[in-house]
Legacy VTK file of the C-alpha trace (Angstrom):
# vtk DataFile Version 3.0
C-alpha trace
ASCII
DATASET POLYDATA
POINTS 597 float
1.574 -51.521 34.127
-2.088 -51.213 33.201
-2.979 -48.724 30.533
-4.617 -45.551 31.743
-8.110 -44.869 30.407
-8.185 -42.618 27.359
-8.728 -38.962 28.036
-11.363 -36.980 26.171
-9.886 -34.687 23.550
-10.777 -31.218 22.442
-12.742 -32.303 19.379
-14.457 -35.441 20.728
-17.853 -34.421 19.397
-20.915 -36.593 19.960
-21.294 -39.994 21.525
-20.644 -42.188 18.497
-18.671 -45.410 18.584
-15.483 -43.656 17.575
-12.548 -45.835 18.658
-10.832 -43.131 20.721
-8.291 -45.317 22.516
-4.816 -43.851 22.227
-2.473 -46.658 23.334
0.285 -46.282 25.908
0.880 -46.634 29.639
1.041 -43.810 32.126
4.787 -43.233 31.724
4.443 -43.258 27.961
1.560 -40.813 28.169
3.641 -38.404 30.243
6.454 -38.685 27.709
4.041 -38.156 24.837
2.503 -35.101 26.474
5.985 -33.635 26.874
6.803 -34.406 23.244
3.480 -32.950 22.125
4.118 -29.657 23.892
7.674 -29.488 22.558
6.211 -29.937 19.082
3.595 -27.262 19.798
6.252 -24.771 20.943
8.365 -25.572 17.871
5.362 -25.017 15.578
4.352 -21.771 17.298
7.901 -20.473 16.963
8.219 -21.322 13.265
4.759 -20.094 12.299
4.523 -17.110 14.629
7.963 -15.553 14.445
7.728 -12.143 12.788
4.055 -11.423 13.497
3.783 -7.711 14.189
7.058 -6.873 12.434
5.618 -6.001 9.031
2.616 -4.614 7.205
0.696 -6.463 4.468
2.762 -7.166 1.346
1.485 -7.529 -2.232
0.056 -9.126 -4.160
-2.920 -10.317 -2.127
-2.357 -9.293 1.480
-3.082 -5.544 1.089
-6.369 -6.090 -0.775
-7.743 -8.452 1.872
-6.603 -6.267 4.749
-7.930 -3.137 3.044
-11.325 -4.825 2.630
-11.251 -5.895 6.290
-10.293 -2.368 7.375
-13.172 -0.910 5.378
-15.523 -3.441 7.019
-14.497 -2.200 10.451
-14.753 1.457 9.467
-18.054 1.230 7.544
-19.847 -1.486 9.502
-20.728 -3.255 6.223
-19.437 -6.804 6.710
-21.524 -8.492 4.012
-20.014 -6.794 0.970
-16.229 -6.323 0.880
-15.064 -3.108 -0.754
-11.861 -2.029 -2.427
-12.141 1.725 -2.170
-15.524 2.720 -3.576
-15.894 -0.514 -5.571
-17.353 -3.807 -4.419
-14.723 -6.556 -4.290
-16.276 -9.687 -5.774
-13.328 -11.933 -6.563
-13.326 -13.879 -3.281
-15.874 -14.698 -0.561
-15.414 -12.589 2.572
-14.390 -15.286 5.094
-10.743 -14.219 5.427
-11.733 -10.551 5.501
-14.249 -11.276 8.263
-11.606 -13.034 10.330
-9.042 -10.261 9.823
-11.634 -7.660 10.831
-12.653 -9.728 13.867
-8.990 -10.142 14.825
-8.548 -6.374 14.684
-11.560 -5.887 16.935
-9.776 -8.116 19.458
-6.201 -6.821 19.296
-6.726 -3.308 17.822
-3.507 -3.528 15.839
-3.552 -4.245 12.110
0.083 -5.419 12.020
-0.889 -8.275 14.311
-4.513 -8.767 13.282
-3.931 -9.338 9.572
-1.664 -12.352 10.269
-3.675 -14.032 13.026
-6.131 -16.014 10.828
-3.328 -17.689 8.856
-1.298 -18.394 11.992
-4.197 -19.978 13.865
-5.376 -21.867 10.782
-1.928 -23.415 10.300
-1.707 -24.431 13.956
-5.197 -25.912 13.717
-4.233 -27.884 10.623
-1.212 -29.359 12.402
-3.342 -30.350 15.394
-5.907 -32.060 13.165
-3.387 -34.272 11.404
-1.642 -34.979 14.712
-4.956 -36.191 16.109
-5.715 -38.274 13.025
-2.286 -39.893 13.101
-2.677 -40.654 16.809
-6.092 -42.250 16.353
-5.364 -44.205 13.190
-1.921 -45.398 14.370
-0.436 -43.950 17.579
0.702 -40.672 19.098
4.218 -40.957 17.700
2.771 -41.228 14.184
0.618 -38.204 14.960
3.743 -36.218 15.841
5.477 -37.352 12.686
2.467 -36.262 10.626
2.502 -32.766 12.118
6.287 -32.469 11.763
6.078 -33.663 8.155
3.713 -30.821 7.248
5.754 -28.337 9.262
8.864 -29.345 7.315
7.151 -28.540 4.002
8.516 -25.199 2.802
5.405 -24.177 0.886
3.114 -24.994 3.816
5.063 -22.729 6.177
5.620 -20.015 3.577
1.881 -19.747 2.934
1.085 -19.982 6.650
3.232 -16.887 7.158
1.223 -14.989 4.546
-2.146 -13.324 5.153
-3.815 -15.052 2.245
-6.838 -17.280 1.780
-4.937 -20.523 1.257
-3.972 -21.323 4.891
-7.612 -20.842 5.833
-9.012 -23.060 3.076
-6.373 -25.704 3.903
-7.610 -25.669 7.502
-11.282 -26.047 6.591
-10.590 -28.830 4.080
-8.378 -30.623 6.619
-11.057 -30.193 9.293
-13.571 -31.703 6.879
-11.203 -34.608 6.181
-10.701 -35.031 9.921
-14.411 -35.343 10.579
-14.964 -37.694 7.649
-12.021 -39.955 8.487
-12.981 -40.112 12.162
-16.383 -41.370 11.019
-15.271 -43.624 8.159
-12.239 -45.233 9.836
-12.688 -44.792 13.605
-16.460 -44.585 13.824
-19.249 -44.692 13.227
-19.679 -41.170 14.523
-22.394 -39.372 12.599
-21.894 -36.094 14.418
-18.297 -35.949 13.283
-19.384 -36.841 9.740
-21.858 -33.949 9.741
-19.212 -31.717 11.305
-16.818 -32.621 8.481
-19.449 -31.821 5.858
-20.166 -28.500 7.598
-16.448 -27.634 7.459
-16.464 -28.447 3.742
-19.200 -25.832 3.381
-17.102 -23.323 5.310
-14.312 -24.072 2.855
-16.680 -23.226 0.001
-17.400 -19.764 1.398
-13.677 -19.286 1.963
-12.391 -20.047 -1.540
-14.975 -22.081 -3.376
-13.072 -25.386 -3.415
-13.973 -26.612 0.069
-16.338 -29.190 -1.450
-13.265 -31.159 -2.546
-13.085 -32.653 0.947
-16.243 -34.618 0.151
-14.350 -36.541 -2.529
-13.095 -38.630 0.407
-16.398 -40.531 0.156
-15.406 -42.025 -3.213
-12.403 -44.096 -2.041
-14.429 -44.959 1.063
-17.238 -46.400 -1.090
-14.682 -48.512 -2.970
-13.074 -49.745 0.260
-16.444 -50.523 1.862
-17.640 -52.532 -1.140
-14.335 -54.445 -1.280
-14.310 -54.925 2.518
-10.938 -53.351 3.143
-9.290 -53.417 6.545
-9.768 -50.546 9.019
-13.113 -49.490 7.553
-15.614 -48.702 10.302
-18.746 -50.839 10.491
-21.463 -48.377 9.496
-25.136 -49.071 8.952
-25.272 -47.946 5.348
-28.997 -48.568 5.313
-29.480 -45.339 7.225
-29.363 -43.378 3.968
-30.985 -40.352 5.563
-27.966 -39.915 7.856
-25.667 -39.767 4.851
-27.931 -37.216 3.152
-27.763 -34.972 6.214
-24.108 -34.406 5.282
-25.239 -32.517 2.174
-27.615 -30.475 4.313
-24.759 -29.664 6.710
-22.607 -28.503 3.779
-25.392 -26.336 2.374
-26.140 -24.945 5.839
-22.566 -23.686 6.158
-22.730 -22.076 2.720
-26.090 -20.517 3.590
-24.547 -18.685 6.554
-23.086 -16.273 4.028
-25.054 -16.863 0.849
-28.596 -16.163 2.075
-27.831 -12.879 3.913
-25.725 -11.746 0.950
-28.480 -12.478 -1.591
-31.124 -10.802 0.550
-28.957 -7.722 1.043
-28.141 -7.574 -2.687
-31.837 -7.827 -3.490
-32.482 -4.849 -1.229
-30.196 -2.833 -3.564
-32.349 -3.515 -6.637
-31.727 -0.040 -7.988
-27.953 -0.484 -7.968
-26.610 -2.693 -10.806
-23.248 -3.071 -9.060
-24.798 -5.443 -6.520
-26.345 -7.558 -9.286
-22.942 -7.690 -10.952
-21.366 -8.639 -7.623
-23.685 -11.648 -7.226
-23.065 -12.849 -10.774
-19.321 -12.371 -10.488
-18.780 -14.154 -7.198
-21.216 -17.023 -7.816
-20.461 -17.783 -11.463
-17.462 -16.030 -12.991
-15.077 -16.678 -10.101
-16.123 -20.333 -9.700
-17.434 -22.476 -12.554
-16.411 -20.094 -15.335
-12.955 -19.620 -13.870
-12.451 -23.390 -13.681
-13.902 -24.299 -17.074
-12.584 -21.325 -19.064
-9.529 -20.079 -17.214
-8.189 -16.794 -18.596
-4.768 -16.737 -16.944
-1.948 -18.993 -15.704
-2.552 -21.533 -18.450
-0.386 -24.648 -18.043
-0.301 -28.233 -19.230
-1.802 -31.239 -17.414
1.527 -32.264 -15.817
2.194 -28.819 -14.329
1.804 -29.941 -10.714
4.092 -32.972 -10.742
7.441 -31.131 -10.487
5.911 -28.646 -8.031
5.045 -31.525 -5.710
8.767 -32.225 -5.520
10.533 -28.901 -5.083
7.723 -26.873 -3.466
7.222 -29.531 -0.820
10.839 -30.033 0.136
12.080 -31.494 2.419
8.911 -33.607 2.903
9.135 -34.703 -0.727
12.514 -36.367 -0.066
10.519 -39.301 1.319
8.829 -40.157 -2.011
11.282 -42.941 -2.979
10.416 -44.716 0.262
6.722 -43.933 0.615
5.639 -44.911 -2.898
6.544 -48.618 -2.562
5.272 -48.692 1.030
1.930 -47.196 -0.010
1.701 -49.860 -2.690
2.309 -52.594 -0.131
-0.338 -51.075 2.142
-2.836 -50.974 -0.714
-2.117 -54.610 -1.511
-2.775 -55.365 2.162
-6.117 -53.510 1.840
-5.259 -50.879 4.449
-8.010 -48.279 4.178
-6.043 -45.880 6.398
-3.775 -45.337 3.415
-6.319 -45.799 0.630
-8.727 -43.054 1.709
-6.204 -40.182 2.068
-4.161 -41.363 -0.932
-7.226 -41.808 -3.123
-8.395 -38.349 -2.100
-4.994 -36.854 -2.977
-5.172 -38.386 -6.462
-8.732 -37.120 -7.022
-7.843 -33.565 -5.954
-4.766 -33.609 -8.170
-6.859 -34.784 -11.137
-9.472 -32.106 -10.443
-6.998 -29.241 -10.578
-5.022 -30.765 -13.453
-8.159 -30.888 -15.610
-8.486 -27.094 -15.608
-6.292 -25.031 -17.923
-5.648 -22.423 -15.214
-3.170 -23.654 -12.634
-1.344 -22.109 -9.683
1.015 -23.898 -7.325
-1.071 -23.054 -4.254
-4.203 -24.713 -5.624
-2.943 -28.138 -4.517
-1.673 -26.979 -1.115
-4.638 -28.710 0.672
-3.013 -32.017 -0.318
-0.051 -31.460 2.018
-1.729 -32.389 5.356
-3.050 -35.699 3.981
0.318 -36.387 2.343
2.073 -35.834 5.671
-0.481 -38.095 7.375
0.180 -41.115 5.152
3.937 -40.485 5.157
4.150 -40.485 8.952
3.683 -44.270 9.579
6.833 -45.035 7.586
8.981 -42.072 8.574
10.852 -43.673 11.479
11.623 -46.772 9.438
12.842 -44.680 6.495
15.018 -42.483 8.699
16.843 -45.637 9.761
17.827 -46.120 6.104
20.960 -44.486 4.808
19.358 -43.348 1.529
16.924 -40.932 3.208
19.559 -39.544 5.565
21.834 -39.000 2.572
19.084 -37.168 0.673
18.526 -34.987 3.744
22.211 -34.136 3.928
22.321 -33.315 0.204
19.285 -31.065 0.659
21.007 -29.096 3.421
24.268 -28.916 1.500
22.502 -27.619 -1.612
20.241 -25.060 0.048
23.078 -23.894 2.289
25.532 -23.740 -0.574
23.172 -21.813 -2.842
22.408 -19.229 -0.168
26.060 -18.880 0.817
27.180 -18.654 -2.799
24.565 -16.049 -3.683
25.404 -13.909 -0.660
29.177 -14.034 -1.108
28.936 -13.397 -4.859
26.610 -10.394 -4.430
28.801 -8.868 -1.713
32.046 -9.314 -3.598
31.048 -8.743 -7.244
28.125 -6.300 -6.877
26.422 -7.783 -9.966
23.918 -5.823 -12.031
21.041 -8.149 -11.113
21.440 -7.222 -7.438
21.167 -3.498 -8.200
18.196 -4.084 -10.494
16.443 -6.202 -7.885
16.829 -3.491 -5.248
15.561 -0.817 -7.655
12.570 -2.814 -8.908
11.452 -3.447 -5.362
12.092 0.127 -4.241
14.489 -1.109 -1.578
16.325 1.788 0.013
17.975 0.069 2.959
21.569 -1.143 3.111
21.844 -3.527 0.152
24.543 -5.571 1.868
22.012 -6.581 4.530
20.083 -8.653 1.986
23.147 -10.651 1.070
24.339 -11.061 4.658
20.919 -12.474 5.381
21.470 -15.085 2.649
24.867 -15.939 4.110
23.432 -16.417 7.602
20.679 -18.710 6.303
23.147 -20.768 4.287
25.646 -21.004 7.114
22.898 -22.150 9.485
22.059 -25.097 7.200
25.683 -26.214 7.081
26.198 -25.651 10.797
23.139 -27.760 11.638
24.479 -30.562 9.441
27.923 -30.317 11.046
26.410 -30.571 14.536
23.999 -33.450 13.974
25.837 -35.204 11.118
24.359 -37.882 8.920
23.131 -40.122 11.735
20.699 -37.499 13.046
20.172 -35.515 9.860
16.447 -35.131 10.604
17.402 -32.938 13.578
19.689 -30.961 11.288
16.825 -30.382 8.837
14.516 -29.239 11.630
17.221 -26.885 12.939
17.975 -25.568 9.458
14.297 -24.858 8.756
13.930 -23.157 12.140
16.909 -20.926 11.359
15.491 -20.111 7.920
12.133 -18.952 9.268
13.643 -17.083 12.231
15.925 -15.089 9.928
13.039 -14.496 7.523
10.726 -13.272 10.291
13.129 -11.296 12.462
15.520 -9.931 9.838
13.787 -9.884 6.449
10.435 -8.579 7.648
11.725 -5.294 9.140
14.370 -4.917 6.433
11.994 -5.254 3.469
8.826 -3.869 4.996
9.030 -0.221 3.939
9.623 -1.116 0.286
7.388 -4.184 0.022
4.378 -2.716 1.830
4.690 0.794 0.320
4.921 2.162 3.862
8.059 4.113 2.940
6.463 5.507 -0.213
3.278 6.579 1.536
5.295 8.154 4.365
7.032 10.307 1.739
3.628 11.212 0.323
2.323 12.156 3.778
5.371 14.396 4.331
4.182 16.636 1.476
0.629 16.964 2.802
-0.570 19.471 5.332
-2.945 18.539 8.103
-5.913 19.948 6.136
-4.876 18.538 2.766
-6.837 15.820 0.987
-5.552 13.224 -1.450
-7.079 11.343 -4.362
-5.710 8.135 -5.873
-5.451 7.355 -9.591
-4.295 4.017 -11.001
-3.527 2.948 -7.456
-2.782 -0.300 -5.664
-4.337 -1.525 -2.446
-1.194 -0.980 -0.391
-1.261 2.737 -1.285
-4.645 3.311 0.309
-3.915 0.966 3.193
-0.667 2.674 4.186
-1.928 6.250 4.036
-2.242 8.137 7.304
-5.600 9.639 6.295
-8.748 8.940 4.310
-8.177 8.907 0.563
-10.615 9.624 -2.251
-10.565 7.127 -5.109
-12.303 7.084 -8.456
-12.617 3.371 -8.914
-9.994 0.648 -8.875
-10.814 -1.237 -12.063
-12.132 1.782 -14.010
-10.058 2.839 -17.058
-7.212 5.080 -16.009
-8.330 7.886 -18.327
-11.684 7.876 -16.572
-10.025 7.878 -13.151
-7.807 10.796 -14.228
-10.736 12.840 -15.523
-12.775 12.289 -12.363
-9.751 12.999 -10.190
-8.998 16.309 -11.910
-12.654 17.347 -11.573
-12.582 16.513 -7.862
-9.321 18.394 -7.414
-10.570 21.494 -9.219
-13.282 22.135 -6.627
-10.669 22.771 -3.934
-7.308 23.243 -5.697
-5.490 24.702 -2.700
-5.835 21.610 -0.505
-6.316 18.669 -2.872
-3.538 16.482 -4.243
-3.590 13.610 -6.716
-1.357 10.572 -6.360
-0.806 8.618 -9.554
1.321 6.087 -11.401
3.637 7.554 -14.029
1.944 5.981 -17.122
-1.528 7.188 -16.101
-0.435 10.863 -16.311
0.450 10.676 -20.004
1.240 14.189 -21.274
-1.471 15.744 -19.137
0.730 16.704 -16.180
3.591 19.186 -16.205
6.236 17.174 -14.400
8.222 20.271 -13.494
5.326 21.260 -11.234
4.712 17.713 -9.912
6.606 15.795 -7.230
8.340 12.524 -7.998
7.763 10.568 -4.777
9.780 7.545 -5.837
9.822 4.018 -7.171
8.040 1.258 -5.289
6.522 -2.119 -6.133
8.075 -1.895 -9.622
6.250 1.359 -10.378
7.029 5.107 -10.448
4.710 7.368 -8.459
3.928 11.085 -8.622
2.067 13.662 -6.556
0.684 16.896 -7.945
-1.733 19.758 -7.380
-4.109 21.394 -9.851
-1.508 23.838 -11.230
0.394 20.907 -12.783
-2.582 19.700 -14.849
-2.682 20.547 -18.561
-6.193 22.023 -19.087
-8.571 19.875 -21.114
-6.062 17.052 -21.544
-7.210 13.444 -21.180
-4.450 10.786 -21.103
-4.769 7.582 -23.056
-5.597 4.488 -21.057
-2.419 3.083 -19.569
-4.064 0.104 -17.900
-1.755 -2.829 -17.327
-2.974 -6.375 -17.711
-4.792 -6.870 -14.393
-2.933 -8.862 -11.817
-4.699 -12.155 -11.117
-6.582 -11.886 -7.849
-4.971 -15.108 -6.659
-1.478 -14.299 -7.839
-0.221 -15.795 -4.625
-3.333 -17.490 -3.362
LINES 1 598
597 0 1 2 3 4 5 6 7 8 9 10 11 12 13 14 15 16 17 18 19 20 21 22 23 24 25 26 27 28 29 30 31 32 33 34 35 36 37 38 39 40 41 42 43 44 45 46 47 48 49 50 51 52 53 54 55 56 57 58 59 60 61 62 63 64 65 66 67 68 69 70 71 72 73 74 75 76 77 78 79 80 81 82 83 84 85 86 87 88 89 90 91 92 93 94 95 96 97 98 99 100 101 102 103 104 105 106 107 108 109 110 111 112 113 114 115 116 117 118 119 120 121 122 123 124 125 126 127 128 129 130 131 132 133 134 135 136 137 138 139 140 141 142 143 144 145 146 147 148 149 150 151 152 153 154 155 156 157 158 159 160 161 162 163 164 165 166 167 168 169 170 171 172 173 174 175 176 177 178 179 180 181 182 183 184 185 186 187 188 189 190 191 192 193 194 195 196 197 198 199 200 201 202 203 204 205 206 207 208 209 210 211 212 213 214 215 216 217 218 219 220 221 222 223 224 225 226 227 228 229 230 231 232 233 234 235 236 237 238 239 240 241 242 243 244 245 246 247 248 249 250 251 252 253 254 255 256 257 258 259 260 261 262 263 264 265 266 267 268 269 270 271 272 273 274 275 276 277 278 279 280 281 282 283 284 285 286 287 288 289 290 291 292 293 294 295 296 297 298 299 300 301 302 303 304 305 306 307 308 309 310 311 312 313 314 315 316 317 318 319 320 321 322 323 324 325 326 327 328 329 330 331 332 333 334 335 336 337 338 339 340 341 342 343 344 345 346 347 348 349 350 351 352 353 354 355 356 357 358 359 360 361 362 363 364 365 366 367 368 369 370 371 372 373 374 375 376 377 378 379 380 381 382 383 384 385 386 387 388 389 390 391 392 393 394 395 396 397 398 399 400 401 402 403 404 405 406 407 408 409 410 411 412 413 414 415 416 417 418 419 420 421 422 423 424 425 426 427 428 429 430 431 432 433 434 435 436 437 438 439 440 441 442 443 444 445 446 447 448 449 450 451 452 453 454 455 456 457 458 459 460 461 462 463 464 465 466 467 468 469 470 471 472 473 474 475 476 477 478 479 480 481 482 483 484 485 486 487 488 489 490 491 492 493 494 495 496 497 498 499 500 501 502 503 504 505 506 507 508 509 510 511 512 513 514 515 516 517 518 519 520 521 522 523 524 525 526 527 528 529 530 531 532 533 534 535 536 537 538 539 540 541 542 543 544 545 546 547 548 549 550 551 552 553 554 555 556 557 558 559 560 561 562 563 564 565 566 567 568 569 570 571 572 573 574 575 576 577 578 579 580 581 582 583 584 585 586 587 588 589 590 591 592 593 594 595 596
């Protein structure tokens, strides 16, 4: 049967000589379309289950959603705020997208998760398309499934943090570059990739890392490796337009922000904002990290256990990559060389977090996919898959059964620290269900089809997490329960001020709250708060962390509203304040802004 002509795809930009042919006859194409949509449904289910069932959870989600909410309410989308302060630790891309999502759906429980969900789906599509073009559609499916079976990738995709978004933009940049360098030439896709790298820069600063793909390409082109596209390298001006495309994307945010900051010449906070976001949070943070200091080999073990079960393939992929490199296969060299360069970049800095190297996962899945079917035919990989399910299932089952039967002290402490007030047994039954699902999947599919068992076990894990854990933990994790208790003490005309507060406190309140700075010393916040309260003592309350009160509040006249997010919280009116008393600063070491991102 003659092959059907290739169909144009969603991202077929430009009219370059991109080799777009996706092999297969008509029957095979129908089968592949069915398989593609089954994969899409599977991905949507895993990534989307639970959206709308919880509020933002610390550490990062509430601050980004609060900034987005303030954008919508104030109309100021250029400068994110955290209460009355400017928030300068991250560019506003995620906050823009959360605010835009809210404008569409008008529901913050849904809107705050949409950017991560769509970014993760987009990432999977991009590596599917790359796998299909560089090899075939089956390899494209394997690439997408490989990333979807990476626990850290899905865990972060189900969080409203910056990392899923920066992974998408870096992967989109890689997609455009690889389409040009391996399937091209296609200069429009090259410029598109460079533009996406710029969007990654204004998302989290590190989007430029995608451009490191040009280094292994230069090596492969000089050495005349296989699969390299024939590109007229004499057209140097076309290459230089990539830098212009990158800078143009950055300028979309940078130029309006600088002009607006300049218009506030009388306000030093805007000058500080520019210096903080352009220098301290980028070059200074990389060169002189002040937190999360680890050694140069920090990432190596994380690439094993954070990326399970994808990392089970390492014993098979490492020798196969080596054989491909010896055969001068640029399809492997470019992504693999890029992975090594990104790993070296982050390892060179003293400050390290596990999520920094998350953008590696899509390219890792891409160059694992061509060998996945062959490896699954080997007993060693199926055995490793079975051991993985036995271990994760056994650990979850063991933890759940032990906690239910022995009621250990750590279980009580965990519930107290997190302010969990629901039925404690539900947490442990949840563990038992997850563990049992892993073992049941293995019993159904057995060793011969263990890859189906792993997919089923991961699906069960994320369904339980989204449908059971989200509603169960939401009140305690999001501070919704705490702030509902606070609201119960307030009359309709009452006002509230926040001292030594966290973003989730302001976000979960049912009314506008006055704050006296977020990063200001707690003694200063307390003094300002008491002054504000004294002008209308009958209707103004102060909400505060226990340490920030010191000996300046008569606790017999204050209200203990409970323990949440590992902190004790109080509510009081002016009659509880000791006149003239100023508490000592109780500031904790600030939480890193990227504690989970």
